[in-house]
C-alpha positions in Angstrom: 52.6 -28.2 8.3 52.5 -30.8 11.0 49.7 -33.3 11.6 47.8 -34.3 14.7 48.6 -37.9 15.8 45.7 -39.6 17.6 45.7 -42.1 20.5 42.4 -43.7 21.5 40.8 -46.8 23.0 39.4 -49.5 20.7 37.3 -51.4 23.2 34.8 -50.3 25.9 37.3 -48.0 27.7 39.9 -48.8 30.4 42.5 -49.9 27.8 45.4 -48.0 29.4 45.3 -44.8 27.4 46.7 -42.6 30.2 49.9 -44.7 30.6 50.5 -44.8 26.8 50.0 -41.0 26.4 52.5 -40.5 29.3 55.0 -42.8 27.6 54.6 -41.1 24.2 54.5 -37.5 25.5 58.3 -37.0 25.2 57.9 -37.3 21.4 55.3 -34.4 21.3 55.1 -30.7 22.0 51.3 -30.6 22.8 48.9 -33.1 24.3 45.2 -32.3 23.8 42.1 -34.0 25.2 39.3 -33.9 22.6 36.2 -35.3 24.2 34.7 -36.8 27.4 34.9 -35.3 30.9 35.4 -36.5 34.5 33.8 -39.8 33.6 37.3 -40.7 32.3 39.9 -42.2 34.6 43.4 -42.3 33.1 45.8 -44.0 35.5 49.5 -43.3 35.4 52.1 -45.2 37.4 55.8 -44.3 37.6 58.5 -43.8 40.3 56.4 -45.8 42.8 53.5 -43.2 42.3 50.0 -43.9 41.1 47.9 -41.0 39.8 44.4 -40.9 38.2 43.5 -38.1 35.8 39.9 -37.3 34.9 39.8 -34.2 32.8 43.5 -33.1 32.5 45.5 -34.6 29.6 47.9 -37.3 30.6 51.0 -35.4 29.5 50.7 -33.0 32.5 53.6 -34.6 34.4 56.0 -33.5 31.7 56.2 -29.8 32.6 58.0 -28.8 29.4 54.9 -30.0 27.3 51.8 -28.0 26.7 48.5 -29.7 27.7 45.2 -28.6 26.2 41.6 -29.3 27.3 39.8 -29.0 24.0 36.4 -27.6 23.1 34.9 -31.1 23.0 35.6 -31.8 26.6 33.3 -31.2 29.6 34.6 -29.6 32.8 33.1 -30.0 36.2 34.8 -27.2 38.2 34.8 -28.8 41.6 36.2 -32.1 40.3 38.7 -30.1 38.3 39.8 -28.2 41.4 40.3 -31.5 43.3 42.3 -32.8 40.4 44.5 -29.7 40.5 45.0 -30.0 44.2 46.1 -33.6 43.9 48.7 -32.6 41.3 49.9 -29.8 43.6 50.4 -32.3 46.4 52.8 -34.2 44.0 54.7 -31.0 43.2 53.0 -30.3 39.8 52.0 -26.7 39.1 49.5 -27.2 36.2 49.1 -23.5 35.7 52.4 -23.5 33.9 51.5 -25.8 31.1 47.7 -26.4 31.0 45.5 -24.4 28.6 41.7 -24.6 28.5 39.4 -24.0 25.6 36.9 -21.3 26.1 34.4 -23.4 24.2 34.6 -26.4 26.5 31.2 -26.9 28.2 30.6 -26.8 32.0 29.0 -29.5 34.0 26.7 -27.9 36.6 25.7 -29.5 39.9 22.2 -29.7 38.6 23.5 -31.7 35.6 24.7 -34.3 38.1 21.3 -34.3 39.8 19.6 -34.8 36.4 22.0 -37.7 35.7 20.8 -39.4 38.8 17.2 -38.6 38.1 17.4 -40.0 34.5 19.0 -43.2 35.8 16.4 -43.6 38.4 13.6 -43.1 35.9 15.0 -45.9 33.6 14.5 -48.5 36.3 15.9 -51.8 35.2 16.9 -50.3 31.9 19.7 -48.3 33.5 22.7 -47.7 31.2 25.3 -47.7 34.0 26.1 -43.9 34.0 29.0 -42.7 36.1 26.6 -40.0 37.4 29.1 -37.3 36.7 26.6 -35.3 34.7 28.0 -36.1 31.3 24.8 -37.0 29.5 22.8 -34.0 30.7 25.6 -31.6 29.9 26.0 -32.9 26.4 22.2 -32.7 26.0 22.3 -29.0 26.9 25.2 -28.5 24.5 23.2 -30.0 21.6 20.0 -28.1 22.8 22.1 -24.9 22.7 21.4 -24.0 26.3 24.7 -25.0 27.8 27.3 -22.8 29.5 30.9 -22.8 28.4 34.2 -21.9 30.1 34.3 -18.6 28.3 31.0 -17.7 29.8 32.6 -17.5 33.2 34.1 -14.2 32.2 30.7 -12.7 31.2 29.1 -10.2 33.6 25.8 -12.0 33.5 27.2 -15.5 34.1 25.4 -15.9 37.5 22.0 -15.0 35.9 22.5 -17.5 33.1 23.6 -20.1 35.6 20.4 -19.6 37.7 18.2 -19.8 34.6 19.7 -23.1 33.5 19.5 -24.5 37.0 15.8 -23.7 37.3 15.2 -25.6 34.0 17.0 -28.6 35.4 15.0 -28.5 38.7 11.8 -28.4 36.7 12.9 -31.4 34.7 13.8 -33.3 37.8 10.4 -32.5 39.4 8.7 -33.8 36.2 10.6 -37.1 36.7 9.3 -37.2 40.3 12.9 -37.1 41.6 13.5 -36.4 45.3 15.4 -33.2 45.0 15.4 -32.5 48.7 16.7 -35.9 49.6 19.4 -35.9 46.8 23.0 -36.0 48.1 26.0 -35.2 45.9 29.2 -36.5 47.4 27.4 -36.4 50.8 26.2 -32.8 50.4 22.8 -31.3 49.6 22.6 -29.8 46.1 22.8 -26.3 47.7 25.9 -27.1 49.7 27.6 -28.7 46.7 26.7 -25.7 44.6 28.5 -23.3 46.9 31.7 -25.3 46.5 31.2 -25.5 42.8 30.8 -21.8 42.5 34.0 -21.3 44.5 35.9 -23.7 42.3 35.2 -21.5 39.3 38.0 -19.2 40.6 40.4 -22.1 40.2 39.4 -22.4 36.6 40.0 -18.7 36.0 43.7 -19.1 37.1 44.4 -21.0 33.9 45.0 -19.7 30.4 41.6 -19.8 28.7 42.2 -19.9 25.0 40.5 -20.2 21.6 41.9 -23.6 21.3 41.1 -24.2 17.7 43.3 -21.3 16.7 46.0 -22.4 19.1 46.1 -26.0 17.8 46.2 -25.0 14.2 48.9 -22.4 14.8 50.9 -25.1 16.5 50.6 -27.3 13.4 51.7 -24.4 11.1 54.7 -23.8 13.4 55.7 -27.5 12.9 54.9 -28.5 16.5 53.9 -32.2 17.1 50.5 -32.6 18.6 49.0 -35.7 20.2 45.2 -36.0 20.6 44.2 -38.0 23.6 40.8 -39.8 23.7 38.7 -40.9 26.6 36.4 -43.9 27.0 36.6 -46.3 24.0 35.4 -46.7 20.4 32.7 -49.2 21.3 31.2 -46.5 23.5 30.9 -44.0 20.7 27.6 -42.2 20.5 27.0 -43.1 16.9 28.9 -46.4 16.4 29.0 -47.9 19.9 26.6 -50.4 21.5 23.8 -47.8 21.6 22.1 -46.9 23.9 24.8 -48.3 26.3 27.3 -45.7 25.2 28.8 -42.4 26.3 27.5 -39.1 25.0 30.4 -38.0 22.8 32.3 -39.1 19.7 35.1 -41.3 20.9 36.4 -42.2 17.4 38.9 -40.4 15.3 36.2 -38.2 13.7 35.7 -36.7 17.1 39.2 -35.2 17.1 38.2 -32.9 14.3 35.1 -31.5 16.1 36.7 -31.8 19.5 39.8 -29.8 18.7 38.7 -27.8 15.6 41.1 -29.3 13.0 40.4 -30.4 9.5 40.3 -34.2 8.6 43.4 -33.6 6.4 45.3 -32.7 9.6 45.0 -36.2 11.1 48.3 -38.1 11.0 49.0 -41.5 12.7 46.1 -43.1 14.6 47.3 -45.3 17.5 44.7 -47.6 18.9 45.0 -49.3 22.3 43.5 -52.7 23.1 43.9 -54.9 26.1 45.0 -58.5 25.4 41.5 -59.4 26.7 38.3 -57.4 27.1 36.6 -55.5 29.9 33.5 -53.4 30.2 31.9 -51.3 33.1 28.2 -50.9 33.4 25.4 -52.3 31.4 25.4 -53.2 27.7 26.2 -56.1 25.4 29.5 -58.0 25.9 29.7 -61.1 23.6 32.8 -62.6 25.1 32.0 -62.0 28.7 33.1 -64.8 31.1 30.9 -65.6 34.1 33.2 -68.4 35.3 36.3 -68.7 37.4 38.4 -67.5 34.4 36.4 -64.2 34.3 36.9 -63.8 38.1 40.7 -64.4 37.7 41.0 -61.8 34.9 39.2 -59.3 37.2 41.4 -60.1 40.2 44.8 -60.4 38.5 44.1 -57.4 36.3 42.8 -55.3 39.2 39.8 -54.6 37.0 38.0 -52.0 39.1 36.9 -48.6 37.6 39.4 -45.9 38.4 36.5 -43.4 38.7 33.6 -45.5 39.9 35.4 -48.3 41.7 33.0 -50.8 40.2 34.3 -54.2 39.2 34.7 -54.5 35.5 33.1 -57.3 33.5 35.9 -59.4 31.9 36.1 -61.7 28.8 38.2 -62.8 25.9 39.5 -60.4 23.3 36.8 -59.7 20.7 38.3 -59.5 17.2 35.1 -58.6 15.3 34.6 -55.6 17.6 38.3 -54.7 17.4 38.4 -54.9 13.6 35.3 -52.7 13.5 37.0 -50.1 15.7 40.1 -50.2 13.6 38.0 -49.6 10.5 36.1 -46.6 12.0 39.2 -45.0 13.4 41.6 -45.6 10.6 44.1 -47.2 13.0 47.6 -47.3 11.7 49.3 -48.8 14.8 48.1 -51.1 17.6 49.3 -50.8 21.2 48.5 -54.0 23.3 48.3 -53.8 27.0 48.0 -56.2 30.0 49.0 -59.6 28.5 50.9 -60.1 31.8 47.5 -60.6 33.5 47.2 -63.9 31.7 50.8 -65.1 32.6 49.4 -68.1 34.6 46.8 -69.2 32.1 47.1 -72.7 30.6 45.3 -71.4 27.5 43.9 -68.1 26.2 41.1 -67.6 23.8 40.2 -65.2 21.1 36.7 -64.5 19.6 37.2 -64.6 15.8 33.5 -64.3 14.8 29.9 -64.3 16.1 27.2 -66.9 15.6 23.8 -65.2 15.5 20.6 -67.2 14.9 22.7 -70.1 13.5 24.7 -68.0 11.1 28.3 -67.1 11.5 29.3 -63.4 10.9 32.2 -61.1 11.6 30.1 -58.0 11.5 28.5 -56.3 14.5 24.7 -56.4 14.1 22.5 -53.4 14.4 20.5 -55.3 17.0 23.6 -55.7 19.1 21.6 -55.3 22.3 18.6 -57.5 21.4 20.0 -60.7 19.9 21.9 -63.6 21.4 25.5 -63.6 20.2 27.6 -66.7 20.6 31.3 -66.1 20.2 33.3 -68.3 17.9 36.5 -69.0 20.0 40.0 -69.9 18.9 42.3 -71.3 21.6 46.0 -70.5 22.0 48.4 -72.1 24.5 49.3 -70.0 27.4 52.9 -68.7 27.8 53.0 -69.9 31.5 55.9 -67.5 32.2 56.1 -64.2 34.0 56.6 -61.3 31.6 58.1 -59.1 34.3 61.7 -58.1 33.5 61.4 -58.7 29.8 63.5 -56.0 28.0 62.7 -56.5 24.3 59.7 -57.5 22.2 61.7 -60.3 20.7 62.3 -61.7 24.2 58.6 -62.3 24.8 57.6 -65.9 25.1 56.9 -67.6 21.7 53.3 -68.5 22.7 52.6 -64.8 23.4 54.2 -63.6 20.2 52.0 -66.2 18.3 48.9 -64.7 20.1 50.0 -61.2 19.2 50.7 -62.2 15.6 47.1 -63.5 15.4 45.8 -60.1 16.5 47.9 -58.4 13.8 46.7 -60.8 11.1 43.1 -60.6 12.2 43.0 -56.8 12.2 45.5 -56.1 9.4 47.1 -53.5 11.7 50.8 -53.5 12.8 51.4 -53.8 16.6 53.5 -50.9 17.6 54.2 -51.9 21.2 53.2 -54.1 24.1 52.8 -53.0 27.8 53.7 -55.7 30.3 53.0 -53.8 33.6 51.3 -50.6 34.8 54.7 -48.8 35.1 55.7 -46.5 32.2 59.1 -48.2 31.9 57.6 -51.6 31.0 56.7 -50.9 27.4 58.3 -53.0 24.7 58.3 -51.4 21.2 58.3 -53.8 18.3 
């Protein structure tokens, strides 16, 4: 019986998961997303083309591979329809190799309205939501009031939809939210809703499956399965920088509940980290840089959210947080991305520990959001050499290899490969 290999982000998201999944897909038979929703933005670049996927697994461009949207994922039908249309424009017919779990939950237009209402109600305590309805949809899932993809086939779907929408409108009214003035992508809630209901027909064109049976049968048949995560481990609902987190389990444990497999079915766990750190939205970020170096990382790394367009906060790599994520995820292999962003730097730095109230520690505190954390920084000489065109890992500049060796030694995890450009061809396996 085969096992499920896992690929996930080890920071606050935006580590380059989409590209890495695309690179690894030829080695697998099935690519399966296990959590998150259209708040994800997995960017792929190849053959001069750039494409951003939100809900669909990043193996979709390999038409001989099966892609599965698992039960732990949230689907917003209108956004999904737009994603399918964008693929069709590039000549990709996703109906051929994309399967969707009947147990995946739906994001309603009123979920997105509630997202905006909740953020408004928080005032200055906003968490930086992408406003895609993720939090309210997962709330309904836990409250056992949500609607799932399989419910689209029920004769009373419209009645159940209307009942849930009424509950959402009542909640928004309680929060004193301006429902009449609310605009969703430039439309009133009612106008958006009509497009959403129409988009349901696009969803019905796909194979709707009991994905837990399907994945486990694939394993029994000896097929190779890769589980693709969204967001990053430091945004996990349990172990991230709560409450500035996403609403799902972004760590390896989430694969079991998000695809319906046993813990014993987990194989390799490949974790992705940037050679520095970024974060979108509010929340603690111990190594954040507010100076010219931070601005250069943002500009040279094109650090703008692929879904929101918001500039990302940038800082040095955070080893205590990275080691924490490796521990939680059981990471067996590291994949480092974007060292090329720092090609011109005279020196690069690495946070090796935190100083909190005068005491040095390498553990993340419970009071992550409420204490002042001073990063303990170690300096490395920059490589001062363009990485473009490098063909082998051993051909990387010695200064960069020393920096990568320090990451390996600090985490105790082997570096599997390094990505030196956005293109799928520029991946150097160690």
